[in-house]
N, C-alpha and C positions, 0 to 999 in steps of 0.2 A: 840711587846712592851707595846701594850695598856694597859693590865694589871698594868703597873710601872705609871702609870697616877695617879698622889698622889695628894691628896687636899690641901692646903698649912697648915694644921692643924699641917701638920707632921713634927716632930723635925729633927736636922740634922743626929743624932743621928739613928733615924728611918729611911732617906731615906738612910744611909751609909747600914745599914744594908739589906735592900729591894736590892739598888745596886749589894752589895757583893753575895747576894743568889742565883741574876741572872748571875752574870757575876764570871771568878776565882779572881776579886778582883783591887783594883788599881795599876797601871802598877808603878813598881819601876823606879828611878832614872835611871839605867843601860840601861833600856829596852829602856828609854824614850832619854838616852846619844846614846846609836847604829841609834835610828828613826833618829835624829837628822843630825846625821853624813851621812845617806843614802840621807838624803833630802837635804843636801848641797851638794853632789855629784852627784843627779838628777840636781839640778838647775845650778850645776857649767859646768856640760856637754852640758844642755839645752842650756847656753846665750855663751858658745865655740860655739858651733853649729850656732847660731843665726848669732852670731859675726863674723863667719868665712863666714857665707853664705852673710850677709853683705859686708865684705869686699872686696867678690868673684864680688858680684853685682858693687860695687866702681870701681875695677880695669879694670870688662869689660865696664864699663862707660867713664873711663880713667881720673878717681877723681886718686891721688899719695895720699899718706899717710899725708905729710906734708897742704896740702888742707884739709883733713879730720879734722883735730887738727885744726886749723884755723878758721874754719868755726862753731866748737862748736858741731859739728856732733858726735863725740867722746863721749862728756860729756850727748848726746843725748841719744846714746847708752845706756850707762851707767845707765841715767833715766829710759829706758826702762826696763832695768834689774831689777830694783828696782821694778818696779808697777807690772814686771811677777811675784817676789819671793811672794807680798804682796799678790796676786791675787793667785797664789796657794796654799798661807796656808789657807786663807779665804774661799775660793771657795771649796779647797779638803774638809775640816774639816766641813764645814756647807752642806755637801754633803747626797745625802744617804748612802754612806760608811763610813760618819765620822772619814775618816783619810787621811792622806798625805801617798804618797807611803812609807816612810819609817816606818810609825807609821802600814801601811798594811803586812809590810814585816817584822814587830816583832809583830803582832797580837794584838795591839794595839786600841784603837779608843778615840775620845771626843765625850763625853756627858755632857749634864746637870745633875741639881741632880735627876729627872726625869728618868734617862736613853735616854731620847730623842737626836736627834742629836741638832745641834746649830744652831740657825737664823744666818743670815749671820752678821746681828750687833751682837749678841756676839761672833761669831767668829772673827770678826774686832776688837773688844774688845780685847780678848784673844789674838790677833796677837800685837796691837798695847800695850798691856801691858807688853809686851816683852822687851820695853824701858826701862822702871823703872828696873826691872829685872836685865838687862844688868847695866844700869847705876850704882845700888848698888855695883858693883866689880860683878858681877855674883850670888851673896849672892840670888837674886830672885829664880834662877833657880836653885840653891844647896837646896832650901825648899823643893824642892820634895823628897828629901834622909832623911828627918827629920820630915816632920809635918806628924801627924797620919793619913791623908787622902793621902799621897804622892801628897799634890799640891805644883804646882809653886807659886810664886806669881802672876803671870798672870791669871793664872787657879783661884786662889781666888779673884782675880779683875774682871773676868768674871763670877766666879759661875759655874766654871764648874769641870770636871773631867777626868783623863785618866785611862780608864779601860783596862784588861784583858781580852781576847777572852774566 
């Protein structure tokens, strides 16, 4: 992707043309929706297995369910789940594959305006940019269906694109 390294003088239109000529174009809303459904299922399964494993360990140690609740351990497990989800999206999208498992399954990936992988900082900005997208009654997510470059609000915040391979 070295030939996609572009100078700062390029306009957004020029970058769009170069990205779309190399890839199949911007990923549409429906591909992105299916990808997030797959990612949700992966995370639910992982959290279930983690919770089951921890509950089994607690049972082996003789800790009952009421003790788990009263000691705040259950809240700690939920916090761990949030950390896992955050790391999943940030680390997968900033990795060399540039995609979560759902995006991989749908043949899409996340990149910056030059087609390069996101830095961890930009991937984190994109992830936390989903908060205003959600607060706005999901309109920030629906923007991907109606904007020219199929960018959701969090994509615009992080200045990145979701492309089809």
